[in-house]
C-alpha positions, 0 to 999 in steps of 0.5 A: 803463639807469642802474645799481640802476633796474628797468625803468620800463615794465612799471609804465606797461604795467599803468597803462595796464591800469588806465586803460583797466580804469575808463575801459572799466567805466564805458562798458560799464555805460551798457548797464545805467544806460540801462535805469533812466534809461528806465524813471524817465524816460521817455525813449526808447531811440532818444534815449538810443541817440543820446546814447550815439553822440555819446559814442563820435564825440566821444571818437573825434576829441577823440583826435587832439588829447590824441594831439598833447597827449601827444607835447608834454606827456607822458601824466601830465598829460594823462591826469590831467585827463582823469580829472577830466573823465570825472568831471565828465561822469557827475556831470553825467549822474547829475543830468540832468533833461532830455535836454539835460542828458543829452547835455550830461554823456555828449556834451560833457563826458565825451568829453573825458576818455575821449579821454585815456586809449586814445590816451594809454596806448597811444601811451606804451606802445609808445615803451617796447617794442619787441621786446616790443611786442605784448605790452606793448600786449595787457597795456593793451587787456586792462584795457578787457575787464576792465573790461567783465567786472567794472563792468556786474555791480557797476553793476546791483547799485548801480542796484537798491539805490540807483537809476541817479542814486546809482550813476553818481555812485559809479562816476564819482568812484571811477573819477575818483579812481583814474584820476587817481592811476594817471596819476602812474605813466605816463612820456613814454618809457624815454629820458626817465629813462635807460632803453632800450625794452625795458629793454636795457642800453645800448651802451658805445660810445654817448654818455652821456645828459645832463640836460635840462629837459622840461616834463612830466617835471622829473627827466628825462633825455634823449638828447645831440642829437648822437646820430643814432639812438635805441637801438631802431633808430629815426632820429629824422630818419626819423621820421614825423610825423603829417602826413607818416604822413597821406600815406602809402598804407599809413595809409588801408589801415590807416585803411579796415580799422580803419573797417571793423571799427570801425563795427560793433564796439560793436553787440554790446556795445550791442545783444547783451542785446536781441538774446538776449531776443529769442531767448527767452532770459531776463534772466540768460542775455540779460546773459551775453552781454556777460559772454562778450564780455569774457571773450573779449576779455580772452583775445585781448588776453593771446594776440594781443598776445604772439603777434603779437610772434612771427608778423608784427603783420600776420598777427596782425590778419589772424587776428583779423579772419577770426575777427571775420567768422565770429563775427558770422555765427554771431551772425546765424544764432544760434538759442538759447544754445550758438551765440550764447553761442560766437559771442560769446566769439569776437567777443570774441578777434578784437575784443580781439586786433585793437584790441590789436596795432592800436596796435603795427602803427602804431608798426611802420610809422611809429615811435614817435617821433610815435606819439600823434598817428598814432595819435590821428589812426588813432583820431579818424578810424577810430574816430569809425565806432564810432559810427554801428553801434549807433544804425544797428543801432537804426534798422534794428530799427525798419525790419526788426523784427529784427537778421538784417540788422545782423549779417550787414551786419556779417560784410561789413564785416569781410571786407572789412576783412581784404581790405585787409589782405592788401594791407599791406606786411610791417610794418618802419619804413617809408622817407620818401619 
């Protein structure tokens, strides 16, 4: 580390926190907007849920490209451009006079901005940390949960005072400006500014760093080309590319785990309020289901990240998936407020914990050199399944008249993900074959 220069990694982690706070705060406010839009325009909830599902699918798929762009150009440009696109998409939604415009804003433009948040932020943070990688990704991930707690009540107040169009526009512009400003804190990796992962002091025996031109960081430093290994023990010659990771069985086992859990992960967010109402709870207590998930998710991210640094990240994921399985069982059999709230908090704890550890787990197996592209591929493939759950739940509701089958199937899906987790090897950098 350069003398007198504080370690920048924690600034990057907290910048990731605020990026996810913004984007997920807006995303989790959609339930508030949807009801107001449907009541005002007379559009069916099924069509609006389809637009939301298309949004999730589109930004998940686009994350494969934003991950690669982050590796190539650095996170600063990618996240700043994403801020502009996210704001533009929601502004189009706020002006929508037809369902076609809703789909253009929500399912075409906004996803391009959303895809420039989770993967770029997490892929950058895992480059800055090795020993404390779980804690760092936990900080980043907790931003999404915090946004889910704070933003929906603000959105509801704005809708009640000014209508859904103004509410969406205000949140879009405010979020876009703050996200673009936060992007300026991001730096590609510690070597770019002469630092080391976790802020450790360089070995005096290492060759000195030399200046070099890096497109996204004009004043950056890079490691001498003659060096054979990075300070954290990762050898550039053995670093995995996304294409190489794609052909490895561990990649596909992790893919299966997260596809099985992601396919149902947004169901409680999209349908939790309606489910609570079907149990006879009032509007305020029903809305509290989402807040319960958010509170649990915030705690889960803060606790599971650093826990994974101590007990083995695979075990941390297994623990989270086990709790998530039982939480869905609890939701499915709930008949009142106490069990539903307890199960919702448990779901938030487990979902928040598994998502926080996910990028760190991937970096443990495949290294940090191409983390953006590799994490992006995971998110684009497994994450795309998240678009399916809320829409299928809506269809099942129309067919069965209740949510029992939906949450029971969600529990079974997570149980299968847990089974796959047991097949993973110990999380260390895998040797390439």
